[in-house]
LUMSE-147066 format. One line per 2 residues: number of its first residue (from 0); their letters; for each residue x, y, z of N, C-alpha, C. Coordinates in Angstrom, 3 decimals. Layout:
! LUMSE-147066
NUM	a	X,Y,Z,X,Y,Z,X,Y,Z | ...
***
This chain:
! LUMSE-147066
0	mt	134.051,-272.320,181.959,134.826,-273.533,181.777,134.770,-273.951,180.307 | 135.807,-274.591,179.878,135.916,-275.061,178.504,134.854,-276.110,178.209
2	sv	134.171,-275.949,177.086,133.188,-276.922,176.619,133.927,-278.006,175.832 | 133.668,-279.274,176.142,134.339,-280.389,175.477,133.291,-281.279,174.820
4	tf	133.437,-281.493,173.512,132.523,-282.354,172.780,133.316,-283.372,171.978 | 132.936,-284.628,172.104,133.534,-285.706,171.328,132.653,-285.963,170.115
6	hv	133.196,-285.757,168.934,132.497,-286.080,167.691,132.902,-287.509,167.344 | 131.967,-288.436,167.508,132.276,-289.864,167.394,131.744,-290.459,166.089
8	nv	132.250,-291.639,165.752,131.846,-292.378,164.544,132.183,-291.614,163.268 | 133.310,-290.930,163.273,133.754,-290.173,162.104,134.457,-291.145,161.158
10	td	133.924,-291.298,159.962,134.484,-292.283,159.033,135.741,-291.787,158.330 | 135.868,-290.489,158.088,137.062,-289.916,157.466,137.478,-288.709,158.298
12	rq	138.416,-288.918,159.215,138.812,-287.875,160.158,139.420,-286.662,159.455 | 140.193,-286.893,158.416,140.834,-285.796,157.697,139.780,-284.914,157.006
14	dy	138.838,-285.538,156.346,137.764,-284.795,155.691,136.915,-284.057,156.720 | 136.637,-284.694,157.828,135.831,-284.081,158.878,136.548,-282.865,159.456
16	ac	137.859,-283.000,159.683,138.644,-281.868,160.179,138.607,-280.721,159.182 | 138.642,-281.046,157.908,138.567,-280.049,156.851,137.226,-279.317,156.908
18	rl	136.164,-280.035,157.105,134.838,-279.417,157.214,134.764,-278.483,158.418 | 135.334,-278.922,159.558,135.351,-278.071,160.745,136.198,-276.823,160.501
20	ar	137.325,-276.997,159.818,138.191,-275.858,159.514,137.465,-274.856,158.622 | 136.775,-275.340,157.612,136.031,-274.460,156.704,134.981,-273.667,157.491
22	ka	134.284,-274.339,158.375,133.251,-273.681,159.175,133.883,-272.642,160.117 | 134.999,-272.992,160.737,135.675,-272.064,161.655,136.185,-270.832,160.912
24	la	136.793,-271.041,159.747,137.302,-269.915,158.974,136.167,-269.020,158.491 | 135.061,-269.607,158.097,133.916,-268.825,157.627,133.336,-267.955,158.742
26	sn	133.443,-268.428,159.973,132.906,-267.659,161.100,133.986,-266.836,161.806 | 135.185,-266.789,161.212,136.305,-266.007,161.742,136.689,-266.431,163.158
28	tr	136.637,-267.732,163.393,136.958,-268.307,164.697,138.412,-268.761,164.725 | 139.178,-268.258,165.694,140.578,-268.673,165.833,140.602,-270.115,166.332
30	tv	141.210,-271.005,165.521,141.167,-272.441,165.779,142.572,-273.026,165.746 | 142.829,-273.935,166.661,144.077,-274.689,166.687,143.718,-276.152,166.531
32	mv	144.396,-276.828,165.588,144.198,-278.267,165.402,145.454,-278.985,165.854 | 145.282,-279.884,166.819,146.394,-280.708,167.284,146.324,-282.026,166.538
34	vd	147.422,-282.346,165.847,147.473,-283.515,164.977,148.748,-284.288,165.297 | 148.661,-285.609,165.384,149.859,-286.411,165.600,150.902,-286.038,164.552
36	aq	152.160,-285.955,164.967,153.243,-285.470,164.103,153.292,-286.186,162.756 | 153.059,-287.494,162.749,153.149,-288.248,161.494,152.009,-287.932,160.533
38	dl	150.945,-287.296,161.018,149.796,-286.956,160.178,149.720,-285.471,159.821 | 150.617,-284.678,160.378,150.548,-283.224,160.236,150.683,-282.757,158.790
40	da	151.680,-283.239,158.076,151.887,-282.808,156.686,150.727,-283.229,155.789 | 150.212,-284.423,156.020,149.089,-284.901,155.190,147.861,-284.017,155.388
42	ls	147.564,-283.641,156.633,146.412,-282.774,156.875,146.656,-281.389,156.278 | 147.855,-280.877,156.420,148.178,-279.574,155.845,147.961,-279.587,154.326
44	dy	148.471,-280.610,153.659,148.277,-280.731,152.210,146.796,-280.812,151.854 | 146.051,-281.569,152.652,144.616,-281.728,152.412,143.893,-280.385,152.527
46	lw	144.264,-279.589,153.525,143.623,-278.290,153.717,143.940,-277.328,152.568 | 145.170,-277.382,152.055,145.537,-276.491,150.942,144.798,-276.865,149.670
48	aa	144.445,-278.121,149.520,143.767,-278.584,148.298,142.369,-279.095,148.622 | 141.680,-278.394,149.503,140.381,-278.858,150.009,139.374,-279.125,148.902
50	sd	139.394,-278.288,147.892,138.489,-278.502,146.760,139.097,-277.830,145.536 | 138.443,-277.990,144.417,138.936,-277.369,143.192,138.799,-275.849,143.211
52	td	137.942,-275.334,144.058,137.663,-273.902,144.031,138.150,-273.131,145.255 | 138.632,-273.813,146.271,139.111,-273.070,147.439,140.206,-273.839,148.165
54	fl	140.828,-273.150,149.090,141.785,-273.777,149.980,141.544,-273.194,151.359 | 142.010,-273.884,152.368,141.795,-273.442,153.742,143.136,-272.971,154.291
56	ah	143.335,-271.658,154.252,144.600,-271.067,154.671,144.877,-271.382,156.138 | 146.109,-271.765,156.407,146.500,-272.129,157.766,148.010,-271.971,157.897
58	cs	148.484,-272.114,159.114,149.914,-272.087,159.369,150.232,-273.207,160.350 | 151.512,-273.391,160.605,151.923,-274.394,161.589,152.490,-273.679,162.809
60	nn	152.663,-274.425,163.874,153.163,-273.828,165.107,154.589,-273.304,164.960 | 155.327,-273.750,163.945,156.687,-273.247,163.764,156.765,-272.172,162.679
62	sp	155.634,-271.645,162.247,155.610,-270.498,161.342,156.088,-269.274,162.113 | 156.573,-268.263,161.409,157.001,-267.033,162.103,155.858,-266.449,162.935
64	ps	156.182,-265.815,164.054,155.137,-265.239,164.919,154.172,-264.308,164.182 | 154.674,-263.530,163.233,153.785,-262.612,162.505,152.738,-263.378,161.694
66	vr	153.106,-264.548,161.180,152.163,-265.379,160.424,151.147,-266.001,161.377 | 151.623,-266.535,162.497,150.708,-267.155,163.477,149.703,-266.150,164.022
68	er	150.130,-264.906,164.217,149.221,-263.875,164.741,148.087,-263.570,163.776 | 148.371,-263.625,162.476,147.354,-263.302,161.471,146.506,-264.507,161.078
70	sr	147.019,-265.690,161.285,146.309,-266.891,160.853,145.175,-267.229,161.805 | 144.035,-267.617,161.231,142.893,-268.030,162.047,142.924,-269.526,162.323
72	lt	143.809,-270.257,161.611,143.889,-271.714,161.761,145.349,-272.124,161.870 | 145.678,-272.794,162.967,147.047,-273.248,163.211,147.046,-274.749,163.424
74	lt	147.979,-275.445,162.764,148.184,-276.881,162.968,149.419,-277.066,163.824 | 149.344,-277.982,164.775,150.471,-278.235,165.663,150.443,-279.683,166.138
76	pa	151.615,-280.290,166.393,151.632,-281.648,166.935,151.378,-281.674,168.448 | 151.494,-280.520,169.106,151.251,-280.456,170.550,150.959,-279.013,170.943
78	lh	150.146,-278.839,171.969,149.890,-277.496,172.477,151.091,-277.043,173.286 | 151.381,-275.762,173.194,152.484,-275.177,173.934,151.929,-274.096,174.846
80	pg	152.595,-273.831,175.960,152.134,-272.754,176.839,151.982,-271.453,176.046 | 150.917,-270.791,176.280,150.661,-269.537,175.585,149.842,-269.678,174.321
82	mr	149.678,-270.899,173.812,148.829,-271.073,172.631,147.392,-270.817,173.048 | 146.737,-269.961,172.290,145.370,-269.584,172.607,144.519,-269.678,171.352
84	gq	143.239,-269.763,171.572,142.291,-269.774,170.480,140.900,-269.903,171.046 | 139.931,-269.845,170.165,138.563,-270.037,170.608,138.207,-271.516,170.596
86	vl	138.707,-272.232,169.565,138.373,-273.647,169.423,139.652,-274.466,169.268 | 139.711,-275.561,169.983,140.776,-276.548,169.830,140.149,-277.789,169.227
88	vn	140.669,-278.231,168.092,140.221,-279.472,167.473,141.334,-280.478,167.679 | 141.042,-281.561,168.380,142.066,-282.558,168.686,141.889,-283.810,167.835
90	la	142.907,-284.064,167.020,142.965,-285.301,166.249,144.078,-286.194,166.782 | 144.761,-285.759,167.814,145.879,-286.507,168.380,145.371,-287.567,169.353
92	av	146.242,-288.484,169.688,145.873,-289.581,170.578,145.836,-289.152,172.045 | 146.451,-288.023,172.364,146.497,-287.554,173.752,145.888,-286.166,173.842
94	vs	145.625,-285.738,175.057,145.083,-284.407,175.304,146.085,-283.624,176.143 | 146.128,-282.335,175.934,147.033,-281.476,176.681,146.276,-280.761,177.787
96	da	146.956,-280.547,178.894,146.339,-279.790,179.979,146.130,-278.330,179.600 | 146.805,-277.868,178.531,146.655,-276.488,178.077,145.323,-276.255,177.367
98	cd	144.493,-277.272,177.270,143.208,-277.119,176.571,142.299,-276.123,177.286 | 142.571,-275.829,178.545,141.730,-274.884,179.284,141.868,-273.454,178.790
100	sf	142.831,-273.194,177.920,142.981,-271.841,177.375,142.083,-271.625,176.153 | 141.222,-272.598,175.862,140.285,-272.507,174.745,138.858,-272.486,175.278
102	dr	137.971,-271.842,174.538,136.555,-271.814,174.921,135.897,-273.166,174.677 | 136.364,-273.824,173.623,135.710,-275.060,173.192,136.749,-276.045,172.689
104	vi	136.541,-277.325,173.015,137.393,-278.409,172.512,136.499,-279.383,171.757 | 136.951,-279.747,170.550,136.267,-280.770,169.767,137.240,-281.923,169.580
106	ei	136.879,-283.075,170.064,137.662,-284.299,169.897,137.068,-285.066,168.724 | 137.886,-285.360,167.709,137.408,-286.123,166.556,137.805,-287.579,166.746
108	vg	136.802,-288.454,166.796,137.025,-289.873,167.066,136.528,-290.701,165.885 | 137.431,-291.474,165.311,137.084,-292.334,164.186,136.359,-293.592,164.632
110	ta	136.241,-294.515,163.719,135.493,-295.746,163.994,136.389,-296.909,164.418 | 137.704,-296.774,164.252,138.621,-297.858,164.631,138.640,-298.021,166.149
112	et	138.730,-299.248,166.591,138.710,-299.518,168.029,139.881,-298.849,168.753 | 141.036,-298.753,168.121,142.175,-298.088,168.765,141.860,-296.614,169.021
114	er	141.192,-295.969,168.086,140.810,-294.563,168.268,139.750,-294.427,169.354 | 138.802,-295.337,169.348,137.737,-295.287,170.346,138.288,-295.532,171.752
116	sa	139.232,-296.442,171.855,139.849,-296.736,173.145,140.633,-295.524,173.662 | 141.400,-294.891,172.770,142.147,-293.693,173.167,141.193,-292.569,173.560
118	ar	140.063,-292.483,172.875,139.075,-291.455,173.203,138.480,-291.680,174.596 | 138.295,-292.927,174.965,137.773,-293.217,176.312,138.743,-292.723,177.380
120	vr	140.033,-292.882,177.129,141.049,-292.399,178.071,140.987,-290.877,178.153 | 140.862,-290.223,176.994,140.772,-288.762,176.994,139.496,-288.300,177.702
122	wr	138.393,-288.996,177.492,137.125,-288.655,178.164,137.328,-288.676,179.685 | 137.954,-289.742,180.177,138.215,-289.840,181.628,139.131,-288.716,182.099
124	hy	140.106,-288.356,181.271,141.018,-287.259,181.612,140.238,-285.955,181.792 | 139.359,-285.661,180.858,138.551,-284.445,180.952,137.668,-284.475,182.193
126	ca	137.051,-285.607,182.459,136.201,-285.718,183.652,137.009,-285.487,184.927 | 138.192,-286.081,184.997,139.049,-285.914,186.172,139.485,-284.466,186.346
128	ag	139.562,-283.723,185.246,139.955,-282.308,185.297,138.760,-281.393,185.586 | 137.582,-281.986,185.800,136.406,-281.207,186.155,135.514,-280.804,184.994
130	hh	135.830,-281.267,183.804,134.987,-280.972,182.647,133.822,-281.949,182.589 | 132.803,-281.586,181.847,131.639,-282.442,181.640,131.470,-282.652,180.140
132	ps	132.275,-283.565,179.565,132.228,-283.749,178.107,130.878,-284.272,177.634 | 130.572,-283.929,176.391,129.380,-284.451,175.740,129.819,-285.142,174.464
134	hf	128.882,-285.830,173.835,129.254,-286.477,172.572,128.255,-286.104,171.486 | 128.761,-286.199,170.280,127.998,-285.872,169.086,128.259,-286.993,168.086
136	da	127.225,-287.655,167.641,127.377,-288.769,166.693,127.425,-288.200,165.278 | 128.588,-288.279,164.652,128.781,-287.724,163.307,127.980,-288.466,162.256
138	ns	127.517,-289.664,162.572,126.715,-290.445,161.622,125.224,-290.143,161.728 | 124.849,-289.303,162.642,123.448,-288.943,162.808,122.944,-288.281,161.535
140	rt	121.831,-288.681,161.043,121.279,-288.152,159.789,120.909,-286.675,159.903 | 120.534,-286.236,161.096,120.083,-284.857,161.258,121.184,-283.938,161.741
142	as	122.328,-284.471,162.090,123.389,-283.669,162.685,124.410,-283.223,161.652 | 125.042,-282.114,161.934,126.167,-281.661,161.126,127.180,-281.009,162.064
144	p	128.476,-281.082,161.727,129.491,-280.542,162.655,129.403,-279.043,162.782
***
């Protein structure tokens, strides 16, 4: 069954997603990031300019199939049937039932009450689907994503 973890108390969701992407790419893990449509371009730009010395290569769900097949990191506003990967990172306000095609789901939850409230709804959704979500406090001094 898919492992679901909520990373909570994230102060900068875009930076945190970038850190997760860097870690996934370094370990050659096929990752899909679901991002609300209005935030997709900003995250893509952030990943391309992650630091002065590197960038985090990625594609979007509307890239040509040959590009998507080779890319280890895909950004999309919604999961589509047939989308597969090892890790799904969700920055969107909703969850897709297609998340079961991933080994692991990471929900990134910021500190704003609207984000926390939406995360509670997603938590209940996962529980109703038979998952047993866990949480990870991103502000923990000893923890790292």
